[in-house]
PASEZA-66577 format. One record per residue (C-alpha): residue number from 1; residue in three letters; z, y, x. Coordinates in nm, 4 decimals, decimal comma, always signed. Layout:
<kemis>
KEMI | NUM | ALA | Z | Y | X
...
</kemis>
This chain:
<kemis>
KEMI | 1 | MET | -4,6664 | -1,6272 | +15,6844
KEMI | 2 | GLY | -4,9674 | -1,5483 | +15,9030
KEMI | 3 | ASN | -5,0259 | -1,2040 | +15,7474
KEMI | 4 | GLN | -4,6609 | -1,1041 | +15,7895
KEMI | 5 | GLN | -4,6600 | -1,2152 | +16,1531
KEMI | 6 | GLN | -4,9789 | -1,0271 | +16,2300
KEMI | 7 | LEU | -4,8416 | -0,7129 | +16,0652
KEMI | 8 | LEU | -4,5105 | -0,7417 | +16,2519
KEMI | 9 | THR | -4,6963 | -0,7769 | +16,5817
KEMI | 10 | SER | -4,9056 | -0,4663 | +16,5071
KEMI | 11 | VAL | -4,5997 | -0,2667 | +16,3990
KEMI | 12 | SER | -4,4162 | -0,3695 | +16,7162
KEMI | 13 | LEU | -4,7039 | -0,2505 | +16,9339
KEMI | 14 | ILE | -4,7271 | +0,0839 | +16,7503
KEMI | 15 | GLY | -4,3512 | +0,1351 | +16,7765
KEMI | 16 | LYS | -4,3545 | +0,0560 | +17,1474
KEMI | 17 | HIS | -4,6383 | +0,3046 | +17,2002
KEMI | 18 | TYR | -4,4607 | +0,5928 | +17,0262
KEMI | 19 | ARG | -4,1252 | +0,5211 | +17,1924
KEMI | 20 | GLU | -4,3004 | +0,5377 | +17,5279
KEMI | 21 | MET | -4,4585 | +0,8702 | +17,4276
KEMI | 22 | GLU | -4,1135 | +0,9948 | +17,3272
KEMI | 23 | ARG | -3,9730 | +0,8880 | +17,6639
KEMI | 24 | LEU | -4,2517 | +1,0552 | +17,8611
KEMI | 25 | SER | -4,2239 | +1,3794 | +17,6618
KEMI | 26 | GLY | -3,8436 | +1,3923 | +17,6908
KEMI | 27 | GLU | -3,8119 | +1,4211 | +17,3135
KEMI | 28 | SER | -3,5279 | +1,1682 | +17,3021
KEMI | 29 | PHE | -3,3099 | +1,3933 | +17,5223
KEMI | 30 | ASN | -3,0730 | +1,6012 | +17,3108
KEMI | 31 | LEU | -2,7933 | +1,8222 | +17,4400
KEMI | 32 | PHE | -2,6077 | +1,8312 | +17,1089
KEMI | 33 | LYS | -2,5964 | +1,4519 | +17,0905
KEMI | 34 | LEU | -2,4680 | +1,4326 | +17,4491
KEMI | 35 | ILE | -2,1734 | +1,6666 | +17,3826
KEMI | 36 | GLY | -2,0674 | +1,4863 | +17,0654
KEMI | 37 | VAL | -2,1885 | +1,7226 | +16,7923
KEMI | 38 | GLU | -2,3598 | +1,4432 | +16,5981
KEMI | 39 | ASN | -2,0601 | +1,3282 | +16,3882
KEMI | 40 | ASN | -1,8302 | +1,6296 | +16,4132
KEMI | 41 | GLU | -1,8340 | +1,8391 | +16,0966
KEMI | 42 | LEU | -1,6426 | +2,1258 | +16,2568
KEMI | 43 | LYS | -1,8965 | +2,1553 | +16,5385
KEMI | 44 | HIS | -2,1838 | +2,1549 | +16,2879
KEMI | 45 | SER | -2,0038 | +2,4281 | +16,0934
KEMI | 46 | MET | -1,9583 | +2,6318 | +16,4116
KEMI | 47 | ILE | -2,3295 | +2,6078 | +16,4979
KEMI | 48 | LEU | -2,4409 | +2,7053 | +16,1467
KEMI | 49 | ALA | -2,1836 | +2,9854 | +16,1256
KEMI | 50 | ASP | -2,2896 | +3,1345 | +16,4576
KEMI | 51 | LEU | -2,6551 | +3,1411 | +16,3514
KEMI | 52 | LEU | -2,5599 | +3,2960 | +16,0162
KEMI | 53 | ASN | -2,3363 | +3,5555 | +16,1790
KEMI | 54 | PRO | -2,5051 | +3,8953 | +16,2409
KEMI | 55 | LYS | -2,2723 | +3,9247 | +16,5402
KEMI | 56 | GLY | -2,3422 | +3,5708 | +16,6597
KEMI | 57 | SER | -2,4182 | +3,4753 | +17,0171
KEMI | 58 | HIS | -2,7910 | +3,4596 | +16,9353
KEMI | 59 | GLY | -2,8049 | +3,8403 | +16,9498
KEMI | 60 | GLN | -3,0662 | +3,8696 | +16,6729
KEMI | 61 | GLY | -2,8565 | +4,0589 | +16,4205
KEMI | 62 | SER | -2,8808 | +3,9608 | +16,0563
KEMI | 63 | ILE | -3,2314 | +3,8075 | +16,0566
KEMI | 64 | PHE | -3,1128 | +3,4439 | +16,0377
KEMI | 65 | LEU | -2,8705 | +3,5223 | +15,7549
KEMI | 66 | GLU | -3,1484 | +3,7090 | +15,5720
KEMI | 67 | LEU | -3,3749 | +3,4052 | +15,6023
KEMI | 68 | PHE | -3,0932 | +3,1893 | +15,4622
KEMI | 69 | THR | -3,0113 | +3,4091 | +15,1616
KEMI | 70 | THR | -3,3806 | +3,4607 | +15,0818
KEMI | 71 | GLN | -3,4493 | +3,0865 | +15,0899
KEMI | 72 | LEU | -3,1567 | +3,0203 | +14,8537
KEMI | 73 | SER | -3,2396 | +3,3143 | +14,6240
KEMI | 74 | VAL | -2,9045 | +3,4813 | +14,6931
KEMI | 75 | PHE | -2,9691 | +3,8324 | +14,5655
KEMI | 76 | HIS | -2,7922 | +4,1612 | +14,6392
KEMI | 77 | PHE | -2,6164 | +4,0245 | +14,9451
KEMI | 78 | HIS | -2,5887 | +4,2829 | +15,2228
KEMI | 79 | CYS | -2,6524 | +4,0893 | +15,5422
KEMI | 80 | ASP | -2,6379 | +4,3682 | +15,8030
KEMI | 81 | HIS | -2,2587 | +4,3859 | +15,8269
KEMI | 82 | ALA | -2,1648 | +4,0453 | +15,6880
KEMI | 83 | PHE | -1,8454 | +3,8727 | +15,8054
KEMI | 84 | VAL | -1,8609 | +3,5006 | +15,8889
KEMI | 85 | LYS | -1,5561 | +3,2770 | +15,9354
KEMI | 86 | VAL | -1,5205 | +2,9043 | +16,0097
KEMI | 87 | GLU | -1,2209 | +2,7150 | +15,8643
KEMI | 88 | LYS | -1,0998 | +3,0164 | +15,6662
KEMI | 89 | ASN | -0,7464 | +2,9634 | +15,5350
KEMI | 90 | ILE | -0,7148 | +3,0569 | +15,1660
KEMI | 91 | GLY | -0,3478 | +2,9703 | +15,1293
KEMI | 92 | LYS | -0,1248 | +2,6700 | +15,0889
KEMI | 93 | ARG | -0,3069 | +2,3900 | +14,9162
KEMI | 94 | THR | -0,2081 | +2,3094 | +14,5584
KEMI | 95 | GLU | -0,3887 | +2,1292 | +14,2766
KEMI | 96 | GLU | -0,5601 | +2,4519 | +14,1667
KEMI | 97 | ASP | -0,6143 | +2,6605 | +14,4801
KEMI | 98 | GLY | -0,5670 | +2,6892 | +14,8561
KEMI | 99 | GLY | -0,7045 | +2,4976 | +15,1519
KEMI | 100 | ARG | -0,9596 | +2,5768 | +15,4223
KEMI | 101 | LEU | -1,3195 | +2,6823 | +15,3692
KEMI | 102 | ASP | -1,5647 | +2,5245 | +15,6153
KEMI | 103 | ILE | -1,7903 | +2,8318 | +15,6277
KEMI | 104 | TYR | -1,7108 | +3,1622 | +15,4570
KEMI | 105 | ILE | -1,9542 | +3,4564 | +15,4488
KEMI | 106 | SER | -1,8814 | +3,7951 | +15,2896
KEMI | 107 | ASP | -2,0448 | +4,1371 | +15,2877
KEMI | 108 | GLN | -1,8896 | +4,4837 | +15,2743
KEMI | 109 | HIS | -1,9324 | +4,4986 | +14,8953
KEMI | 110 | GLY | -1,7148 | +4,1990 | +14,8160
KEMI | 111 | ASN | -1,9906 | +3,9429 | +14,7695
KEMI | 112 | ASP | -1,9115 | +3,6067 | +14,9247
KEMI | 113 | ILE | -2,0654 | +3,2675 | +14,9999
KEMI | 114 | ILE | -1,8726 | +2,9453 | +15,0567
KEMI | 115 | ILE | -2,0315 | +2,6422 | +15,2226
KEMI | 116 | GLU | -1,8453 | +2,3113 | +15,1995
KEMI | 117 | ASN | -1,9863 | +2,1018 | +15,4844
KEMI | 118 | LYS | -1,9873 | +1,7223 | +15,4457
KEMI | 119 | ILE | -2,1417 | +1,5109 | +15,7215
KEMI | 120 | TYR | -1,9618 | +1,1807 | +15,6641
KEMI | 121 | ALA | -1,6193 | +1,2704 | +15,5238
KEMI | 122 | GLY | -1,5414 | +1,2091 | +15,1585
KEMI | 123 | ASP | -1,4268 | +1,4653 | +14,9030
KEMI | 124 | GLN | -1,0701 | +1,5841 | +14,8739
KEMI | 125 | GLU | -0,8918 | +1,5919 | +14,5401
KEMI | 126 | ASN | -0,9830 | +1,9059 | +14,3389
KEMI | 127 | GLN | -1,1605 | +2,0434 | +14,6459
KEMI | 128 | LEU | -1,4424 | +2,2405 | +14,4814
KEMI | 129 | ILE | -1,2107 | +2,3334 | +14,1947
KEMI | 130 | ARG | -0,9755 | +2,4941 | +14,4467
KEMI | 131 | TYR | -1,2616 | +2,6779 | +14,6163
KEMI | 132 | ALA | -1,4025 | +2,7979 | +14,2847
KEMI | 133 | SER | -1,0652 | +2,9589 | +14,2107
KEMI | 134 | THR | -1,1448 | +3,2176 | +14,4823
KEMI | 135 | GLY | -1,4075 | +3,3691 | +14,2514
KEMI | 136 | ALA | -1,6789 | +3,3363 | +14,5164
KEMI | 137 | ASN | -2,0268 | +3,4404 | +14,4041
KEMI | 138 | TYR | -2,1928 | +3,1343 | +14,5549
KEMI | 139 | ILE | -2,0485 | +2,7941 | +14,6458
KEMI | 140 | TYR | -2,2699 | +2,5415 | +14,8250
KEMI | 141 | TYR | -2,1979 | +2,1730 | +14,8737
KEMI | 142 | LEU | -2,3821 | +2,0705 | +15,1920
KEMI | 143 | THR | -2,4453 | +1,7028 | +15,2740
KEMI | 144 | LEU | -2,6931 | +1,5082 | +15,4833
KEMI | 145 | ASP | -2,9071 | +1,4049 | +15,1857
KEMI | 146 | GLY | -2,8125 | +1,6578 | +14,9167
KEMI | 147 | HIS | -2,6062 | +1,4241 | +14,6965
KEMI | 148 | ASP | -2,3677 | +1,5650 | +14,4385
KEMI | 149 | ALA | -1,9941 | +1,6117 | +14,4824
KEMI | 150 | SER | -1,7672 | +1,3459 | +14,3337
KEMI | 151 | LYS | -1,5594 | +1,3911 | +14,0198
KEMI | 152 | LEU | -1,2531 | +1,3767 | +14,2445
KEMI | 153 | SER | -1,3597 | +1,7179 | +14,3743
KEMI | 154 | THR | -1,5029 | +1,8754 | +14,0571
KEMI | 155 | LYS | -1,3031 | +1,7475 | +13,7605
KEMI | 156 | ASN | -0,9407 | +1,7359 | +13,6511
KEMI | 157 | GLU | -0,7546 | +1,7561 | +13,3210
KEMI | 158 | SER | -0,8288 | +2,1259 | +13,2684
KEMI | 159 | THR | -1,1505 | +2,1931 | +13,4640
KEMI | 160 | GLN | -1,4959 | +2,0430 | +13,5071
KEMI | 161 | LEU | -1,7388 | +2,2098 | +13,7457
KEMI | 162 | LYS | -2,1120 | +2,1620 | +13,6980
KEMI | 163 | ASN | -2,3804 | +2,1447 | +13,9652
KEMI | 164 | GLY | -2,6224 | +2,4355 | +13,9251
KEMI | 165 | GLU | -2,3682 | +2,6421 | +13,7339
KEMI | 166 | HIS | -2,0433 | +2,6525 | +13,9317
KEMI | 167 | TYR | -2,1796 | +2,5292 | +14,2644
KEMI | 168 | HIS | -2,5136 | +2,4357 | +14,4215
KEMI | 169 | LEU | -2,6309 | +2,1465 | +14,6370
KEMI | 170 | LEU | -2,7734 | +2,1772 | +14,9880
KEMI | 171 | SER | -2,9013 | +1,9115 | +15,2245
KEMI | 172 | TYR | -2,9439 | +1,9013 | +15,5999
KEMI | 173 | LYS | -3,2468 | +1,6780 | +15,5427
KEMI | 174 | SER | -3,4521 | +1,9464 | +15,3701
KEMI | 175 | ASP | -3,2755 | +2,2820 | +15,3128
KEMI | 176 | ILE | -3,1118 | +2,3305 | +15,6521
KEMI | 177 | LEU | -3,4087 | +2,1916 | +15,8458
KEMI | 178 | LEU | -3,6450 | +2,4246 | +15,6569
KEMI | 179 | TRP | -3,4222 | +2,7236 | +15,7332
KEMI | 180 | LEU | -3,3837 | +2,6281 | +16,0999
KEMI | 181 | ASP | -3,7605 | +2,6009 | +16,1355
KEMI | 182 | LYS | -3,7885 | +2,9601 | +16,0095
KEMI | 183 | CYS | -3,5177 | +3,0658 | +16,2562
KEMI | 184 | ARG | -3,7051 | +2,8983 | +16,5404
KEMI | 185 | LYS | -4,0212 | +3,0899 | +16,4552
KEMI | 186 | GLU | -3,8262 | +3,4161 | +16,4661
KEMI | 187 | ALA | -3,6960 | +3,3151 | +16,8110
KEMI | 188 | ALA | -4,0405 | +3,2190 | +16,9449
KEMI | 189 | HIS | -4,0269 | +3,4938 | +17,2108
KEMI | 190 | LEU | -3,6770 | +3,3905 | +17,3279
KEMI | 191 | PRO | -3,7203 | +3,0565 | +17,5079
KEMI | 192 | LEU | -3,3525 | +2,9601 | +17,5510
KEMI | 193 | LEU | -3,2630 | +3,0388 | +17,1905
KEMI | 194 | ARG | -3,5825 | +2,8759 | +17,0622
KEMI | 195 | GLU | -3,5160 | +2,5556 | +17,2563
KEMI | 196 | GLY | -3,1506 | +2,5529 | +17,1491
KEMI | 197 | ILE | -3,2564 | +2,5641 | +16,7846
KEMI | 198 | SER | -3,5166 | +2,2936 | +16,8577
KEMI | 199 | HIS | -3,2484 | +2,0649 | +17,0006
KEMI | 200 | TYR | -3,0374 | +2,1128 | +16,6887
KEMI | 201 | ILE | -3,3369 | +2,0478 | +16,4625
KEMI | 202 | ASN | -3,4082 | +1,7230 | +16,6494
KEMI | 203 | LEU | -3,0431 | +1,6184 | +16,6178
KEMI | 204 | LEU | -3,0499 | +1,6757 | +16,2414
KEMI | 205 | LYS | -3,3735 | +1,4800 | +16,2102
KEMI | 206 | TYR | -3,2023 | +1,1954 | +16,3927
KEMI | 207 | ILE | -2,8888 | +1,1843 | +16,1745
KEMI | 208 | THR | -3,0909 | +1,2220 | +15,8533
KEMI | 209 | GLY | -3,3211 | +0,9313 | +15,9434
KEMI | 210 | GLN | -3,6274 | +1,1416 | +16,0261
KEMI | 211 | SER | -3,6383 | +1,0873 | +16,3998
KEMI | 212 | ILE | -3,9503 | +0,8717 | +16,3797
KEMI | 213 | SER | -4,2541 | +1,0861 | +16,4499
KEMI | 214 | LYS | -4,4828 | +1,1884 | +16,1667
KEMI | 215 | ALA | -4,7846 | +1,0530 | +16,3537
KEMI | 216 | MET | -4,6193 | +0,7117 | +16,3895
KEMI | 217 | ASN | -4,5209 | +0,7124 | +16,0229
KEMI | 218 | ASN | -4,8772 | +0,7894 | +15,9207
KEMI | 219 | GLU | -5,0189 | +0,5173 | +16,1469
KEMI | 220 | LEU | -4,7809 | +0,2572 | +16,0041
KEMI | 221 | ARG | -4,8689 | +0,3672 | +15,6520
KEMI | 222 | ASP | -5,2402 | +0,3429 | +15,7212
KEMI | 223 | LEU | -5,1911 | -0,0007 | +15,8736
KEMI | 224 | SER | -5,0091 | -0,1194 | +15,5593
KEMI | 225 | ILE | -5,2840 | -0,0038 | +15,3237
KEMI | 226 | LEU | -5,5699 | -0,1261 | +15,5412
KEMI | 227 | ASN | -5,6299 | -0,4201 | +15,3090
KEMI | 228 | PRO | -5,4588 | -0,6085 | +15,0215
KEMI | 229 | GLN | -5,3244 | -0,8737 | +15,2614
KEMI | 230 | ASN | -5,1494 | -0,6108 | +15,4790
KEMI | 231 | LEU | -5,0042 | -0,4370 | +15,1743
KEMI | 232 | GLN | -4,8651 | -0,7654 | +15,0421
KEMI | 233 | ALA | -4,7250 | -0,8481 | +15,3860
KEMI | 234 | ALA | -4,5611 | -0,5042 | +15,4078
KEMI | 235 | ALA | -4,3960 | -0,5614 | +15,0693
KEMI | 236 | ASP | -4,2698 | -0,9033 | +15,1812
KEMI | 237 | ILE | -4,1325 | -0,7623 | +15,5072
KEMI | 238 | SER | -3,9625 | -0,4730 | +15,3253
KEMI | 239 | ALA | -3,7877 | -0,7119 | +15,0872
KEMI | 240 | SER | -3,6741 | -0,9397 | +15,3683
KEMI | 241 | PHE | -3,5470 | -0,6439 | +15,5733
KEMI | 242 | SER | -3,3146 | -0,5365 | +15,2908
KEMI | 243 | ASN | -3,1667 | -0,8849 | +15,2938
KEMI | 244 | ALA | -3,1460 | -0,8815 | +15,6744
KEMI | 245 | LYS | -2,9442 | -0,5563 | +15,6712
KEMI | 246 | HIS | -2,6926 | -0,7061 | +15,4299
KEMI | 247 | GLN | -2,6711 | -1,0238 | +15,6350
KEMI | 248 | ILE | -2,6204 | -0,8447 | +15,9670
KEMI | 249 | GLN | -2,3429 | -0,6311 | +15,8202
KEMI | 250 | TRP | -2,1709 | -0,9353 | +15,6681
KEMI | 251 | ILE | -2,1942 | -1,1211 | +16,0000
KEMI | 252 | PHE | -2,0311 | -0,8201 | +16,1687
KEMI | 253 | TRP | -1,7394 | -0,8175 | +15,9242
KEMI | 254 | GLU | -1,6838 | -1,1910 | +15,9508
KEMI | 255 | ALA | -1,6900 | -1,1741 | +16,3316
KEMI | 256 | LEU | -1,4417 | -0,8857 | +16,3277
KEMI | 257 | ARG | -1,2165 | -1,0696 | +16,0821
KEMI | 258 | LYS | -1,2038 | -1,3746 | +16,3102
KEMI | 259 | ALA | -1,1408 | -1,1617 | +16,6210
KEMI | 260 | LEU | -0,8500 | -0,9794 | +16,4541
KEMI | 261 | GLU | -0,6927 | -1,2949 | +16,3129
KEMI | 262 | LYS | -0,7277 | -1,4695 | +16,6496
KEMI | 263 | LYS | -0,5139 | -1,1920 | +16,7969
KEMI | 264 | GLY | -0,2413 | -1,2458 | +16,5387
KEMI | 265 | ILE | -0,3288 | -0,9623 | +16,3000
KEMI | 266 | GLN | -0,2626 | -1,0735 | +15,9424
KEMI | 267 | LEU | -0,5230 | -0,9174 | +15,7148
KEMI | 268 | GLU | -0,4615 | -0,8157 | +15,3547
KEMI | 269 | ASP | -0,6780 | -0,9729 | +15,0850
KEMI | 270 | ASN | -0,5390 | -0,7780 | +14,7905
KEMI | 271 | LYS | -0,6482 | -0,4229 | +14,8748
KEMI | 272 | VAL | -0,9057 | -0,2775 | +14,6347
KEMI | 273 | ASN | -1,1292 | -0,1742 | +14,9233
KEMI | 274 | THR | -1,1376 | -0,5093 | +15,1047
KEMI | 275 | VAL | -1,4810 | -0,6197 | +15,2305
KEMI | 276 | THR | -1,6714 | -0,8970 | +15,0499
KEMI | 277 | SER | -2,0214 | -1,0365 | +15,0837
KEMI | 278 | GLN | -2,1130 | -0,8889 | +14,7449
KEMI | 279 | ARG | -2,0030 | -0,5436 | +14,8571
KEMI | 280 | THR | -2,2222 | -0,5538 | +15,1676
KEMI | 281 | TRP | -2,5129 | -0,6413 | +14,9370
KEMI | 282 | ASN | -2,4285 | -0,3602 | +14,6933
KEMI | 283 | TYR | -2,3976 | -0,1175 | +14,9860
KEMI | 284 | TYR | -2,7743 | -0,1041 | +15,0335
KEMI | 285 | TYR | -2,8333 | -0,0256 | +14,6684
KEMI | 286 | GLY | -2,6001 | +0,2743 | +14,6599
KEMI | 287 | LYS | -2,3359 | +0,0920 | +14,4573
KEMI | 288 | ASP | -2,0562 | +0,0490 | +14,7096
KEMI | 289 | LYS | -1,9007 | +0,1822 | +15,0312
KEMI | 290 | LEU | -1,5560 | +0,2607 | +15,1752
KEMI | 291 | TYR | -1,4528 | -0,1015 | +15,2128
KEMI | 292 | GLY | -1,3321 | -0,2950 | +15,5152
KEMI | 293 | LEU | -1,0457 | -0,4936 | +15,6677
KEMI | 294 | TRP | -0,6781 | -0,3925 | +15,6421
KEMI | 295 | THR | -0,3367 | -0,4906 | +15,7679
KEMI | 296 | GLU | +0,0064 | -0,3516 | +15,6883
KEMI | 297 | ILE | +0,1897 | -0,2588 | +16,0092
KEMI | 298 | TYR | +0,5071 | -0,0931 | +15,8780
KEMI | 299 | LYS | +0,7038 | -0,0751 | +15,5541
KEMI | 300 | ASN | +1,0292 | +0,1001 | +15,4685
KEMI | 301 | ASP | +1,1457 | +0,1801 | +15,1164
KEMI | 302 | GLU | +0,8497 | +0,3443 | +14,9408
KEMI | 303 | ILE | +0,6488 | +0,4162 | +15,2603
KEMI | 304 | SER | +0,3932 | +0,1789 | +15,4157
KEMI | 305 | LEU | +0,1528 | +0,2250 | +15,7074
KEMI | 306 | HIS | -0,1743 | +0,0381 | +15,7448
KEMI | 307 | TRP | -0,4401 | -0,0110 | +16,0097
KEMI | 308 | GLY | -0,7905 | -0,0462 | +15,8728
KEMI | 309 | CYS | -1,1540 | -0,0648 | +15,9753
KEMI | 310 | GLU | -1,3910 | +0,0749 | +15,7119
KEMI | 311 | VAL | -1,7559 | +0,1658 | +15,6515
KEMI | 312 | ASP | -1,9031 | +0,4785 | +15,4938
KEMI | 313 | HIS | -2,2287 | +0,5510 | +15,6738
KEMI | 314 | LYS | -2,0711 | +0,4400 | +16,0003
KEMI | 315 | ILE | -1,7925 | +0,2044 | +16,1009
KEMI | 316 | TYR | -1,4600 | +0,3757 | +16,1727
KEMI | 317 | PHE | -1,0989 | +0,2648 | +16,2034
KEMI | 318 | GLY | -0,7475 | +0,4015 | +16,2223
KEMI | 319 | PHE | -0,4171 | +0,4399 | +16,0405
KEMI | 320 | THR | -0,3305 | +0,5357 | +15,6831
KEMI | 321 | ILE | -0,0042 | +0,5903 | +15,4969
KEMI | 322 | GLU | +0,0880 | +0,5137 | +15,1363
KEMI | 323 | GLN | +0,3820 | +0,6177 | +14,9231
KEMI | 324 | ASN | +0,4607 | +0,3831 | +14,6383
KEMI | 325 | GLY | +0,1136 | +0,2362 | +14,6850
KEMI | 326 | LYS | -0,0654 | +0,5721 | +14,6628
KEMI | 327 | GLY | -0,2815 | +0,6936 | +14,9503
KEMI | 328 | GLY | -0,4561 | +1,0244 | +15,0202
KEMI | 329 | ILE | -0,1294 | +1,1778 | +15,1401
KEMI | 330 | SER | -0,1658 | +1,1652 | +15,5188
KEMI | 331 | ASN | -0,1756 | +1,5444 | +15,5566
KEMI | 332 | LYS | +0,1588 | +1,6022 | +15,3839
KEMI | 333 | GLU | +0,4095 | +1,7977 | +15,5909
KEMI | 334 | GLU | +0,6733 | +1,5248 | +15,5764
KEMI | 335 | PHE | +0,4407 | +1,2816 | +15,7558
KEMI | 336 | GLN | +0,3785 | +1,5045 | +16,0583
KEMI | 337 | GLU | +0,5734 | +1,2711 | +16,2877
KEMI | 338 | PHE | +0,3548 | +0,9760 | +16,1904
KEMI | 339 | ARG | +0,0427 | +1,1832 | +16,2581
KEMI | 340 | ASP | +0,1809 | +1,2831 | +16,5978
KEMI | 341 | ILE | +0,2537 | +0,9208 | +16,6883
KEMI | 342 | VAL | -0,1004 | +0,8111 | +16,5994
KEMI | 343 | LYS | -0,2490 | +1,1055 | +16,7897
KEMI | 344 | SER | -0,0377 | +1,0276 | +17,0942
KEMI | 345 | SER | -0,1803 | +0,6747 | +17,1022
KEMI | 346 | ASP | -0,5309 | +0,8210 | +17,1402
KEMI | 347 | SER | -0,6277 | +1,1886 | +17,1274
KEMI | 348 | LEU | -0,9637 | +1,0971 | +16,9702
KEMI | 349 | TYR | -0,7962 | +1,0177 | +16,6378
KEMI | 350 | GLN | -0,8784 | +1,2771 | +16,3696
KEMI | 351 | THR | -0,6596 | +1,3489 | +16,0670
KEMI | 352 | THR | -0,7709 | +1,3816 | +15,7038
KEMI | 353 | ASP | -0,5987 | +1,3498 | +15,3677
KEMI | 354 | TYR | -0,6618 | +0,9770 | +15,3725
KEMI | 355 | TRP | -0,6107 | +0,9068 | +15,7427
KEMI | 356 | LEU | -0,3183 | +0,9720 | +15,9747
KEMI | 357 | GLY | -0,5886 | +0,9243 | +16,2365
KEMI | 358 | TRP | -0,9407 | +0,7809 | +16,2397
KEMI | 359 | GLN | -1,2279 | +0,7500 | +16,4870
KEMI | 360 | TYR | -1,5716 | +0,5900 | +16,5088
KEMI | 361 | SER | -1,6293 | +0,2603 | +16,6855
KEMI | 362 | THR | -1,7906 | +0,2466 | +17,0294
KEMI | 363 | PRO | -2,0836 | +0,2101 | +17,0142
KEMI | 364 | GLN | -2,1248 | +0,3916 | +16,6846
KEMI | 365 | LEU | -2,2580 | +0,1585 | +16,4171
KEMI | 366 | ASP | -2,4487 | +0,3349 | +16,1389
KEMI | 367 | PHE | -2,5164 | +0,0660 | +15,8798
KEMI | 368 | LYS | -2,6638 | +0,3173 | +15,6339
KEMI | 369 | THR | -2,9590 | +0,4478 | +15,8359
KEMI | 370 | PHE | -2,9846 | +0,1166 | +16,0234
KEMI | 371 | ASP | -3,2164 | +0,2589 | +16,2879
KEMI | 372 | SER | -3,0274 | +0,2537 | +16,6183
KEMI | 373 | ASN | -3,0328 | +0,0232 | +16,9175
KEMI | 374 | ALA | -2,6592 | -0,0362 | +16,8634
KEMI | 375 | ILE | -2,7280 | -0,1726 | +16,5145
KEMI | 376 | TYR | -3,0246 | -0,3813 | +16,6252
KEMI | 377 | SER | -2,8172 | -0,5280 | +16,9089
KEMI | 378 | LEU | -2,5847 | -0,6933 | +16,6545
KEMI | 379 | ALA | -2,8557 | -0,9571 | +16,6106
KEMI | 380 | ASP | -2,7614 | -1,0771 | +16,9604
KEMI | 381 | SER | -2,4508 | -1,2961 | +16,9320
KEMI | 382 | GLN | -2,3124 | -1,2003 | +17,2739
KEMI | 383 | THR | -2,3433 | -0,8281 | +17,2043
KEMI | 384 | LEU | -2,1860 | -0,8736 | +16,8606
KEMI | 385 | GLU | -1,8962 | -1,0619 | +17,0176
KEMI | 386 | ALA | -1,8421 | -0,7877 | +17,2765
KEMI | 387 | ILE | -1,8374 | -0,5124 | +17,0140
KEMI | 388 | VAL | -1,5919 | -0,6835 | +16,7767
KEMI | 389 | GLU | -1,3764 | -0,7831 | +17,0745
KEMI | 390 | ALA | -1,3513 | -0,4169 | +17,1774
KEMI | 391 | ILE | -1,2564 | -0,3056 | +16,8242
KEMI | 392 | SER | -1,0013 | -0,5847 | +16,7820
KEMI | 393 | MET | -0,8414 | -0,5214 | +17,1233
KEMI | 394 | LYS | -0,8071 | -0,1508 | +17,0473
KEMI | 395 | ALA | -0,6520 | -0,2411 | +16,7121
KEMI | 396 | VAL | -0,3940 | -0,4658 | +16,8814
KEMI | 397 | ASN | -0,3049 | -0,2075 | +17,1460
KEMI | 398 | ASP | -0,2862 | +0,0912 | +16,9104
KEMI | 399 | ILE | -0,0899 | -0,0993 | +16,6449
KEMI | 400 | LYS | +0,1587 | -0,2153 | +16,9083
KEMI | 401 | TYR | +0,2014 | +0,1408 | +17,0375
KEMI | 402 | VAL | +0,2462 | +0,2926 | +16,6914
KEMI | 403 | LYS | +0,4997 | +0,0286 | +16,5850
KEMI | 404 | ILE | +0,7070 | +0,0795 | +16,9006
KEMI | 405 | GLU | +0,7049 | +0,4579 | +16,8590
KEMI | 406 | ILE | +0,8079 | +0,4310 | +16,4931
KEMI | 407 | GLU | +1,0961 | +0,2059 | +16,5890
KEMI | 408 | LYS | +1,2060 | +0,4615 | +16,8481
KEMI | 409 | SER | +1,1722 | +0,7449 | +16,5982
KEMI | 410 | SER | +1,4816 | +0,9036 | +16,4556
KEMI | 411 | THR | +1,3170 | +1,0016 | +16,1264
KEMI | 412 | GLY | +1,5079 | +0,7345 | +15,9351
KEMI | 413 | LEU | +1,2020 | +0,6758 | +15,7149
</kemis>
């Protein structure tokens, strides 16, 4: 135990030193984080699209797009007069085509590039299949870490898309950061543009778990390999930290469960995505996510509405709708009134196929990267209690509002 304690003390001192350096240098200040870009896929798409656009606000013509196409080995693409569009509508969505393209780039010769941008949202049914039906020359699936698209997006009864053949993977963690670094070098003589790109680079390093400085990383590494005792202690600490992450997340869910039930919310135990201790353990080994706590708030004929709190990378909550037990239908035209009711309860709610409205918790709790003060603060029982109290109170208030508005509705559903 002595070796582990000594190593922890040394690590704590090194961490404190580098955090103080970060504070004194102002490196922790980030404009994009302050204005809410961090978790907003549309805002990320708008930033990337503007840099890629030869007519973008950067005023540098096609140079950034040229750097992008060269890095990705996109040949015979004419960048000078390229057209760039965010959220391009390609028609009414069906199983085979239609929808909205996050970023669409085309040149005057009919060559086109599609970028599907995924920060935290999951795949839609047949999503890449629908985009491939456009005949685009290049389709890129962009995620934080470069993981592959799900079969929900790439496979159905008649079609199976293959990574590297029908679409290609991109990551913010490596591909986009490498490209942005090249863009920053091109903007070296333009201080405002250069610093703007630097702020975005720092934001991406933060959300991809690279915010810790390279110098600090190297010092911690060197400390671990200083002698066999330190290396053994580092291995012991690493193993115990994995268990600690699971335990902290499970404590959070249990505290939230008790807070909700104390307020009279009856939780469902039969939903396939209900949280369990085993699932929080599997979560840190890449085997499970998208689970949480659920309650049915309305049922009429084949329609049911639910409030739920769920985890992907971060904790989020909101309202879903099912028809004959099937979800993923929240964006259907016939459910517009339900979406409007949820939105009117809080304008921060965002709509997807699976959610009439969802939003992140406050503070945001990222259990995947597990590197924020908000996450660390859950080890303090009073802070934990305050956070779950806030989530449970918002659940009670929003559920009450939605139920009242549905009762007043004249839809007859």
